C-alpha positions as CSV (number, residue, x, y, z in Angstrom):
1,X,-35.0,59.7,-17.7
2,X,-32.3,59.5,-15.0
3,X,-32.7,55.8,-14.7
4,X,-32.5,55.5,-18.5
5,X,-29.2,57.5,-18.6
6,X,-27.8,55.5,-15.7
7,X,-28.6,52.2,-17.5
8,X,-27.1,53.6,-20.8
9,X,-24.0,54.6,-18.9
10,X,-23.5,51.1,-17.5
11,X,-24.1,49.6,-20.9
12,X,-21.4,51.8,-22.5
13,X,-18.9,51.0,-19.7
14,X,-19.6,47.3,-20.2
15,X,-19.2,47.7,-24.0
16,X,-15.8,49.5,-23.5
17,X,-14.6,46.7,-21.2
18,X,-15.6,44.0,-23.6
19,X,-14.0,45.8,-26.6
20,X,-10.8,46.6,-24.7
21,X,-10.3,43.1,-23.3
22,X,-8.6,41.6,-26.4
23,X,-5.8,44.1,-26.1
24,X,-4.3,42.2,-23.2
25,X,-5.6,38.7,-24.2
26,X,-3.5,36.1,-26.0
27,X,-4.4,35.8,-29.7
28,X,-6.5,32.7,-30.5
29,X,-4.9,30.4,-33.0
30,X,-6.6,27.6,-34.9
31,X,-5.6,24.1,-33.7
32,X,-3.2,22.3,-36.0
33,X,-4.6,18.9,-35.0
34,X,-8.3,17.9,-35.4
35,X,-10.0,16.2,-32.5
36,X,-13.2,14.3,-33.0
37,X,-15.3,12.5,-30.3
38,X,-16.7,9.3,-31.8
39,X,-19.7,9.4,-29.4
40,X,-22.4,11.8,-28.2
41,X,-21.8,11.0,-24.6
42,X,-20.1,8.4,-22.3
43,X,-22.3,6.5,-19.9
44,X,-21.0,5.9,-16.3
45,X,-18.8,2.8,-16.4
46,X,-18.3,2.8,-20.2
47,X,-15.8,4.1,-22.8
48,X,-15.6,6.4,-25.8
49,X,-13.1,6.8,-28.6
50,X,-11.3,10.0,-29.3
51,X,-9.9,10.4,-32.8
52,X,-6.9,12.7,-33.4
53,X,-5.6,13.6,-36.9
54,X,-3.0,16.0,-38.1
55,X,0.4,16.2,-39.7
56,X,3.6,15.7,-37.8
57,X,2.1,14.5,-34.5
58,X,4.7,12.8,-32.4
59,X,2.6,11.8,-29.4
60,X,-0.4,13.0,-27.5
61,X,-2.4,12.4,-24.3
62,X,-5.8,13.3,-22.9
63,X,-6.8,14.3,-19.3
64,X,-10.3,13.4,-18.3
65,X,-11.9,12.8,-14.9
66,X,-8.5,13.1,-13.2
67,X,-7.1,10.2,-15.4
68,X,-4.5,10.3,-18.2
69,X,-5.1,8.5,-21.5
70,X,-2.5,8.0,-24.2
71,X,-3.2,8.1,-27.9
72,X,-2.1,5.3,-30.2
73,X,-2.0,4.7,-33.9
74,X,-5.5,4.1,-35.2
75,X,-5.6,0.4,-36.3
76,X,-8.7,1.0,-38.5
77,X,-7.1,3.1,-41.2
78,X,-4.1,1.1,-42.4
79,X,-0.4,1.1,-42.1
80,X,0.2,4.5,-43.8
81,X,-2.4,6.3,-41.7
82,X,-1.1,8.8,-39.2
83,X,-4.4,9.2,-37.3
84,X,-4.4,8.3,-33.6
85,X,-7.1,7.2,-31.1
86,X,-7.5,7.2,-27.3
87,X,-9.9,5.1,-25.3
88,X,-11.5,7.2,-22.6
89,X,-13.3,5.7,-19.6
90,X,-15.8,7.2,-17.2
91,X,-16.0,5.9,-13.7
92,X,-19.3,4.3,-12.5
93,X,-19.4,7.1,-9.9
94,X,-19.0,10.0,-12.3
95,X,-21.5,12.9,-11.9
96,X,-24.1,13.3,-14.6
97,X,-22.8,16.5,-16.3
98,X,-20.3,17.8,-18.8
99,X,-16.7,17.2,-17.7
100,X,-13.7,19.1,-19.1
101,X,-11.4,17.3,-21.5
102,X,-7.8,18.5,-22.2
103,X,-5.7,17.0,-25.0
104,X,-2.0,17.8,-25.2
105,X,-0.4,17.3,-28.6
106,X,3.4,17.2,-29.3
107,X,4.8,17.6,-32.7
108,X,7.9,16.3,-34.4
109,X,9.3,19.9,-34.9
110,X,9.3,20.4,-31.1
111,X,6.1,22.5,-30.9
112,X,3.0,21.6,-28.9
113,X,-0.5,22.7,-28.4
114,X,-3.5,22.1,-26.1
115,X,-7.0,21.3,-27.2
116,X,-9.9,21.7,-24.8
117,X,-13.4,20.3,-25.0
118,X,-16.2,18.9,-22.8
119,X,-17.7,15.5,-22.5
120,X,-21.1,14.6,-21.3
121,X,-21.4,11.7,-18.8
122,X,-24.8,10.0,-18.9
123,X,-26.5,7.6,-16.5
124,X,-25.2,4.0,-16.5
125,X,-28.4,2.3,-15.5
126,X,-27.4,0.2,-12.5
127,X,-29.5,-2.2,-10.4
128,X,-29.6,-3.2,-6.7
129,X,-29.1,-6.4,-4.8
130,X,-28.7,-7.7,-1.2
131,X,-26.2,-10.4,-0.3
132,X,-25.5,-12.4,2.8
133,X,-21.9,-12.9,3.9
134,X,-20.7,-15.6,6.4
135,X,-19.9,-14.1,9.8
136,X,-16.2,-14.6,9.4
137,X,-16.1,-12.4,6.2
138,X,-18.1,-9.5,7.7
139,X,-14.8,-7.6,8.8
140,X,-14.0,-7.4,5.0
141,X,-16.9,-4.9,4.7
142,X,-15.0,-2.2,6.6
143,X,-14.5,0.8,4.4
144,X,-10.7,0.9,4.8
145,X,-10.5,-2.6,3.4
146,X,-12.2,-1.5,0.2
147,X,-10.3,1.8,0.0
148,X,-6.9,0.1,0.4
149,X,-7.6,-2.5,-2.3
150,X,-9.1,0.1,-4.7
151,X,-6.1,2.4,-4.3
152,X,-3.6,-0.4,-5.1
153,X,-5.6,-1.5,-8.2
154,X,-6.1,2.1,-9.4
155,X,-2.3,2.5,-9.5
156,X,-1.8,-0.8,-11.3
157,X,-4.5,-0.1,-13.9
158,X,-3.2,3.4,-14.7
159,X,-0.1,2.0,-16.6
160,X,0.0,2.2,-20.4
161,X,1.9,-0.3,-22.5
162,X,2.1,0.6,-26.2
163,X,2.0,-3.0,-27.4
164,X,-1.5,-3.9,-28.8
165,X,-1.7,-7.5,-27.7
166,X,-5.6,-7.3,-27.5
167,X,-5.8,-6.3,-31.2
168,X,-4.2,-9.6,-32.2
169,X,-6.8,-11.7,-30.5
170,X,-9.9,-9.6,-29.6
171,X,-11.7,-10.2,-26.3
172,X,-14.0,-13.0,-25.1
173,X,-16.2,-13.1,-22.1
174,X,-15.7,-16.0,-19.7
175,X,-19.0,-17.5,-20.8
176,X,-21.8,-16.4,-23.1
177,X,-25.1,-16.0,-21.3
178,X,-25.7,-16.9,-17.7
179,X,-24.3,-14.6,-15.0
180,X,-25.7,-13.7,-11.6
181,X,-24.5,-10.2,-10.9
182,X,-23.6,-7.4,-13.3
183,X,-21.3,-4.4,-13.4
184,X,-22.1,-1.3,-11.4
185,X,-24.8,-3.0,-9.2
186,X,-25.5,-1.2,-5.8
187,X,-25.1,-3.8,-3.1
188,X,-25.9,-4.2,0.6
189,X,-24.7,-7.0,2.8
190,X,-26.4,-8.7,5.7
191,X,-29.2,-6.1,6.0
192,X,-26.7,-3.3,6.4
193,X,-27.3,0.3,5.2
194,X,-24.0,0.9,3.6
195,X,-23.9,0.6,-0.2
196,X,-21.1,-1.1,-2.2
197,X,-20.5,-1.1,-5.9
198,X,-19.8,-4.2,-8.0
199,X,-16.8,-3.7,-10.4
200,X,-17.4,-6.6,-12.7
201,X,-19.6,-9.5,-13.8
202,X,-20.0,-12.7,-11.7
203,X,-20.2,-16.1,-13.4
204,X,-21.3,-19.0,-11.0
205,X,-19.1,-22.0,-11.8
206,X,-18.0,-25.1,-9.8
207,X,-14.7,-24.9,-7.9
208,X,-11.9,-26.0,-10.1
209,X,-13.4,-24.8,-13.4
210,X,-10.6,-23.6,-15.7
211,X,-10.2,-19.8,-15.9
212,X,-9.2,-18.7,-19.4
213,X,-7.5,-15.5,-20.5
214,X,-9.9,-13.2,-22.2
215,X,-7.3,-11.9,-24.7
216,X,-3.6,-12.0,-25.5
217,X,-1.6,-10.2,-22.9
218,X,0.9,-10.3,-20.1
219,X,0.4,-11.1,-16.4
220,X,0.6,-7.9,-14.4
221,X,-0.3,-9.2,-11.0
222,X,-0.9,-12.4,-9.1
223,X,-1.6,-12.6,-5.4
224,X,-4.1,-12.7,-2.6
225,X,-6.3,-9.7,-1.8
226,X,-8.8,-9.2,1.0
227,X,-11.9,-8.8,-1.3
228,X,-10.9,-10.5,-4.5
229,X,-9.1,-13.4,-2.8
230,X,-6.7,-15.2,-5.1
231,X,-6.5,-12.8,-8.0
232,X,-5.0,-12.5,-11.5
233,X,-4.6,-9.3,-13.6
234,X,-3.6,-9.4,-17.3
235,X,-2.3,-6.4,-19.1
236,X,-3.5,-6.3,-22.8
237,X,-1.8,-3.1,-23.8
238,X,-3.1,0.4,-24.3
239,X,-4.1,0.7,-20.7
240,X,-6.6,-2.2,-20.9
241,X,-6.6,-4.8,-18.2
242,X,-8.7,-7.8,-17.2
243,X,-9.1,-9.2,-13.6
244,X,-10.0,-12.7,-12.5
245,X,-11.0,-12.9,-8.8
246,X,-11.8,-15.6,-6.1
247,X,-9.6,-18.3,-7.8
248,X,-8.8,-21.6,-6.0
249,X,-5.6,-22.0,-8.1
250,X,-3.3,-19.7,-10.0
251,X,-1.1,-21.2,-12.8
252,X,0.8,-18.1,-14.0
253,X,3.4,-15.7,-12.7
254,X,4.0,-11.9,-13.2
255,X,5.6,-11.3,-16.5
256,X,4.3,-14.4,-18.3
257,X,3.0,-13.8,-21.8
258,X,-0.4,-15.5,-22.3
259,X,-2.6,-16.2,-25.3
260,X,-6.4,-15.9,-25.4
261,X,-8.1,-19.0,-24.0
262,X,-4.9,-20.1,-22.2
263,X,-5.8,-21.5,-18.7
264,X,-4.4,-19.2,-16.1
265,X,-6.2,-20.5,-13.0
266,X,-9.2,-22.3,-11.5
267,X,-12.5,-21.0,-10.2
268,X,-12.8,-20.8,-6.4
269,X,-14.5,-19.2,-3.4
270,X,-11.6,-17.1,-1.9
271,X,-11.8,-13.5,-0.6
272,X,-15.1,-11.7,0.1
273,X,-17.2,-14.3,-1.7
274,X,-20.6,-16.0,-1.1
275,X,-19.9,-19.1,-3.2
276,X,-17.8,-20.5,-6.0
277,X,-17.8,-18.2,-9.0
278,X,-15.5,-16.2,-11.3
279,X,-15.6,-12.4,-10.8
280,X,-14.5,-11.0,-14.2
281,X,-13.7,-7.3,-14.6
282,X,-12.1,-5.1,-17.2
283,X,-10.2,-1.8,-16.6
284,X,-9.4,1.0,-19.0
285,X,-7.2,3.9,-18.1
286,X,-7.4,3.2,-14.4
287,X,-11.1,2.8,-14.2
288,X,-13.3,-0.4,-14.0
289,X,-15.8,-0.4,-16.8
290,X,-18.7,-2.6,-18.0
291,X,-17.3,-5.8,-19.7
292,X,-20.7,-6.6,-21.3
293,X,-20.6,-3.2,-23.2
294,X,-16.9,-2.6,-23.7
295,X,-15.8,-5.9,-25.0
296,X,-18.1,-5.8,-28.1
297,X,-16.7,-2.3,-28.8
298,X,-13.1,-3.5,-28.7
299,X,-14.0,-6.4,-30.9
300,X,-15.6,-4.1,-33.4
301,X,-12.4,-2.0,-33.6
302,X,-10.4,-5.2,-34.2
303,X,-12.9,-6.3,-36.9
304,X,-12.6,-2.9,-38.7
305,X,-8.8,-3.3,-38.6
306,X,-9.0,-6.8,-40.1
307,X,-11.3,-5.7,-42.9
308,X,-9.1,-2.6,-43.6
309,X,-12.2,-0.3,-43.4
């Protein structure tokens, strides 16, 4: 009986605490904007579309996985549509769990609100491979070399330009079909035990083969990097970038406006490379993602825009 009364007393105390808590809590208000995830989950190294609708939205952004993503007018719903979308990306290294999403919405009347949600990250299904580097390139395997290059590119890829160059052309892969190494692959070099991750897709081509722009855009970077060698980055708007590594020649300069299929360089074997090839990569919101999956999605958005659906 004493144990029962003791348990009942604890239950009543807990009940009083729960009932009294709202007295000091902020009142919960219904969100003015409606946020919809156009996906069930995002795989590692892939993207997902967030859809935001509501009256009087001036601008909005999302915070996910320590990255910021801006919302832009949804091209799929016509000129008079006020809906907006953001393209979220999940790093290939993201942990397999639910990650918090915060969306900040600012209205034309000066008010704002925060919408919170969670997004599940699923496995990206990556393979493994071992490569052999020439002895003179082995120093490029040092962790600080990779970290330095990644930090610079992360800063570059985190910029958002509102122009929608990519929507005017769509995207194309460097070549349909044959490639030798895909995105996200776990790599070892020269029998070592350290793992490296592959950020793009490798297309073996002879030195001098023309490199074509994957979509309309602007040249954001040209230069020589330790790992990527002679390297070109194109900014296609909306935080979407493409990179072209190991070139033997570069034919463009920063700031140049380029059209899809325009020749911007020539294939080579510069940087940390085992032979002539084009390393092609695509970044979204500061994160390298899988070109073979993401490009078809972007082209689908463009098709829906063209058809007015």
